[in-house]
C-alpha positions, 0 to 999 in steps of 0.5 A, a space after each residue: 532603501 530600508 523599504 526595499 529591503 523590507 519588501 524583499 524580505 517580506 516576499 522571501 518570507 511569503 514564498 518560503 511559507 507557501 513553499 513549506 505549506 505546499 510541501 507539507 500538503 504534498 507529502 500528506 503531513 496536512 491531511 487531504 480531503 477524502 472522498 468515497 466510491 459513491 462520490 464518483 458513482 463507483 460500485 464498491 466491489 464485494 468478493 463472493 469468497 469468504 476464505 475464513 468463514 467469518 461472515 465478511 467477504 475477502 475484499 472487505 476482510 483484507 481492508 479491515 485487517 490492514 487498517 487494524 494492523 496500521 493502527 498498531 503503528 508499526 515501526 519501520 525496520 528490515 529484520 529477519 524473523 525465525 517466526 516468519 511474521 514479525 512478532 514485535 512492533 517492527 515491520 516493512 511494506 510487505 508486512 502490511 500485505 501479509 497481516 492483512 491477508 493472514 487474518 482473512 484466511 490466507 497465510 502468505 508464508 505457507 502459500 508463497 513457499 508452496 508456489 516457489 516450490 512448484 514454480 521455482 523457475 518463475 522466481 529469482 531465488 537461489 536459496 529458498 527460505 520460507 521465513 523471508 521469501 514471502 516478505 520480499 516485494 518481487 516474490 509477492 509480485 510473482 505470487 500474485 501474478 500466478 494466483 490472483 486476478 491481474 488488473 489495470 495499472 492505469 490510475 486513470 481507470 478509477 473504477 478499476 481500483 477498489 479498497 482491498 486491492 494490492 498494488 506493487 511498485 518496482 521496490 514497494 507494495 501496498 493496499 489500495 484504500 477505499 478513500 479517494 482524492 478529488 480526482 478519484 485516485 485512491 489513497 494508499 495504505 502502506 509502510 514505506 520508511 522510518 520517517 513516515 507520519 501516516 500509513 494511509 496517504 494520498 500518494 499514488 500520483 507521487 509514485 508515478 504511473 511508470 513505477 506501478 508494475 502490478 495491481 491484483 485482487 484476491 480471487 
């Protein structure tokens, strides 16, 4: 009888450990193996534009700037700033995009505000507020749809996804990484919640293809 109880406890323990490890891996607490474009014979996209004339093309510049931003490990908190751009250690998902583009020569606070004023019928906004409108996911989706290159939302077309691209979900936004998983699906650079451990993660397939509403590239 004791042996049977011991076996049952052992099985439960093993199953629990396997389940825990699976969840830890699935949610990127354990780092995933990283691959690059060259591993899948994908040519890395280089933009022909250098908006801020710093000698770095826009696509590369945006990716570099996003990485610089997440290295500061911003804490997650939704807050209104009179400065528009957060000026403390806090931020939300849209700030990853805003700071990535700002240091490449694209001031989203000004650009989104101007696009709203010119195309108000396309935005679901009652009161225009320059300081916050560019930090809302739905507004950014409209802006990028109006002012950038729209690309596939099909994750299976792995060659069409490049580091520095912008991806929009129904209620979230992020930047595509130049790192990929074993299937060629790119990692996501984003800021999703206060409990997030890593900012660059293999999570696109977790979000699901049906949640992706936009995929854009700065032109």
